[in-house]
Backbone as CSV, one residue per row, in Angstrom:
resi,resn,N_x,N_y,N_z,CA_x,CA_y,CA_z,C_x,C_y,C_z
1,MET,0.821,-1.188,0.000,0.000,0.000,0.000,0.868,1.256,0.000
2,SER,1.909,1.257,0.799,2.750,2.452,0.889,3.535,2.678,-0.401
3,ILE,3.928,1.604,-1.089,4.635,1.767,-2.357,3.709,2.394,-3.396
4,ALA,2.474,1.937,-3.447,1.517,2.486,-4.410,1.228,3.952,-4.118
5,LEU,1.039,4.285,-2.862,0.794,5.682,-2.503,2.011,6.555,-2.793
6,GLY,3.194,6.021,-2.544,4.413,6.772,-2.836,4.589,7.014,-4.325
7,ALA,4.309,6.003,-5.121,4.412,6.160,-6.574,3.381,7.162,-7.089
8,LEU,2.184,7.106,-6.548,1.169,8.078,-6.942,1.533,9.490,-6.515
9,SER,2.175,9.625,-5.381,2.558,10.962,-4.921,3.623,11.569,-5.819
10,VAL,4.552,10.750,-6.300,5.563,11.254,-7.219,4.930,11.596,-8.568
11,ALA,3.979,10.769,-9.004,3.347,10.995,-10.303,2.416,12.206,-10.297
12,THR,1.851,12.549,-9.146,0.893,13.656,-9.082,1.440,14.856,-8.323
13,PHE,2.754,15.057,-8.383,3.348,16.174,-7.641,2.866,17.525,-8.167
14,TRP,2.478,17.598,-9.416,2.083,18.866,-10.026,0.682,19.306,-9.617
15,VAL,-0.128,18.404,-9.083,-1.460,18.760,-8.593,-1.283,19.349,-7.198
16,VAL,-1.835,20.525,-7.008,-1.620,21.251,-5.754,-2.080,20.405,-4.575
17,ALA,-1.174,20.095,-3.704,-1.362,19.403,-2.430,-1.692,17.914,-2.554
18,LEU,-2.061,17.404,-3.723,-2.393,15.982,-3.831,-1.152,15.113,-3.665
19,GLY,-0.065,15.483,-4.319,1.172,14.722,-4.179,1.692,14.739,-2.752
20,PHE,1.548,15.887,-2.091,1.991,16.005,-0.701,1.168,15.104,0.214
21,ILE,-0.142,15.109,0.033,-1.028,14.299,0.876,-0.784,12.809,0.642
22,LEU,-0.639,12.411,-0.626,-0.368,11.002,-0.918,0.993,10.576,-0.380
23,GLY,1.969,11.463,-0.459,3.284,11.153,0.098,3.240,10.988,1.601
24,LEU,2.489,11.849,2.244,2.336,11.744,3.692,1.638,10.437,4.074
25,ALA,0.622,10.062,3.312,-0.073,8.800,3.571,0.858,7.607,3.346
26,ALA,1.731,7.691,2.339,2.686,6.613,2.080,3.676,6.467,3.220
27,VAL,4.147,7.576,3.751,5.087,7.525,4.869,4.413,6.930,6.105
28,VAL,3.183,7.326,6.370,2.459,6.802,7.533,2.204,5.302,7.381
29,CYS,1.742,4.883,6.197,1.486,3.454,5.974,2.771,2.643,6.069
30,GLY,3.866,3.166,5.527,5.142,2.468,5.615,5.652,2.375,7.033
31,ALA,5.457,3.433,7.806,5.887,3.417,9.208,5.079,2.415,10.017
32,ILE,3.796,2.346,9.751,2.958,1.366,10.449,3.371,-0.048,10.066
33,ALA,3.665,-0.262,8.779,4.054,-1.601,8.323,5.391,-2.031,8.910
34,THR,6.324,-1.105,9.082,7.614,-1.490,9.654,7.524,-1.739,11.155
35,SER,6.551,-1.139,11.816,6.448,-1.308,13.258,5.698,-2.577,13.665
36,ARG,5.025,-3.201,12.743,4.301,-4.430,13.076,5.270,-5.550,13.396
37,SER,4.947,-6.300,14.402,5.851,-7.373,14.843,5.889,-8.524,13.844
38,ALA,4.790,-8.818,13.169,4.766,-9.916,12.202,5.619,-9.581,10.987
39,ASP,5.642,-8.314,10.593,6.436,-7.916,9.438,7.891,-7.685,9.789
40,ALA,8.196,-7.517,11.048,9.575,-7.256,11.454,10.464,-8.469,11.189
41,ASP,9.908,-9.668,11.253,10.686,-10.876,11.008,10.820,-11.177,9.518
42,ASP,9.922,-10.650,8.702,9.935,-10.887,7.271,10.745,-9.780,6.596
43,GLU,11.928,-10.128,6.124,12.832,-9.122,5.564,12.276,-8.488,4.285
44,ALA,11.623,-9.278,3.447,11.076,-8.740,2.200,9.961,-7.731,2.479
45,ALA,9.116,-8.017,3.453,8.040,-7.092,3.801,8.605,-5.811,4.406
46,SER,9.654,-5.937,5.185,10.283,-4.754,5.773,10.917,-3.873,4.700
47,LEU,11.526,-4.491,3.711,12.116,-3.719,2.618,11.056,-3.037,1.767
48,ARG,9.936,-3.710,1.549,8.834,-3.085,0.799,8.267,-1.899,1.563
49,ALA,8.141,-2.031,2.861,7.645,-0.920,3.676,8.635,0.239,3.663
50,LEU,9.914,-0.060,3.728,10.935,0.981,3.666,10.935,1.667,2.304
51,LEU,10.744,0.908,1.243,10.657,1.486,-0.093,9.451,2.415,-0.194
52,GLY,8.352,2.057,0.428,7.182,2.930,0.456,7.444,4.224,1.202
53,VAL,8.181,4.142,2.306,8.537,5.349,3.060,9.431,6.251,2.217
54,VAL,10.398,5.669,1.533,11.306,6.449,0.695,10.553,7.078,-0.474
55,ALA,9.660,6.323,-1.109,8.877,6.869,-2.216,7.950,7.983,-1.737
56,GLY,7.372,7.815,-0.571,6.533,8.867,-0.003,7.321,10.119,0.325
57,ALA,8.514,9.939,0.875,9.366,11.097,1.174,9.787,11.803,-0.110
58,ALA,10.048,11.043,-1.156,10.387,11.650,-2.450,9.201,12.428,-3.000
59,GLY,8.002,11.880,-2.860,6.807,12.582,-3.310,6.576,13.870,-2.546
60,ILE,6.801,13.837,-1.242,6.661,15.046,-0.416,7.678,16.093,-0.842
61,THR,8.915,15.667,-1.075,9.977,16.594,-1.465,9.694,17.229,-2.818
62,VAL,9.330,16.414,-3.796,9.057,16.939,-5.134,7.832,17.842,-5.111
63,SER,6.816,17.487,-4.348,5.619,18.325,-4.248,5.934,19.654,-3.586
64,ALA,6.774,19.628,-2.572,7.144,20.881,-1.904,7.950,21.777,-2.834
65,ILE,8.852,21.189,-3.608,9.642,21.973,-4.562,8.738,22.580,-5.630
66,ALA,7.729,21.847,-6.073,6.807,22.364,-7.081,5.832,23.372,-6.478
67,LEU,5.561,23.280,-5.189,4.582,24.156,-4.556,5.143,25.540,-4.249
68,PHE,6.429,25.643,-3.952,7.007,26.946,-3.583,6.899,27.991,-4.675
69,PRO,7.179,27.678,-5.943,6.985,28.702,-6.983,5.528,29.099,-7.165
70,MET,4.620,28.179,-6.938,3.195,28.502,-7.048,2.787,29.472,-5.930
71,LEU,3.317,29.259,-4.752,2.992,30.152,-3.632,3.578,31.549,-3.842
72,ALA,4.705,31.636,-4.537,5.318,32.934,-4.810,4.465,33.772,-5.746
73,GLN,3.656,33.117,-6.576,2.787,33.831,-7.503,1.529,34.375,-6.846
74,LEU,1.219,33.918,-5.665,0.013,34.390,-4.971,0.245,35.694,-4.357
């Protein structure tokens, strides 16, 4: 779930606040997935959750970079 949300956040960074919100949701879902005890023993699941967190953080970063010039025009 977090990987899909992270990928969507990167793909929709140009939509005002949508990429940021999806990135934030990806980071939250990835953090929850890494904290679960059942997934902590499964290395592949932990890596997928970490990839979702990284993709979400990338979406947040790209959305913030795209949002600053828009705010300057207001």
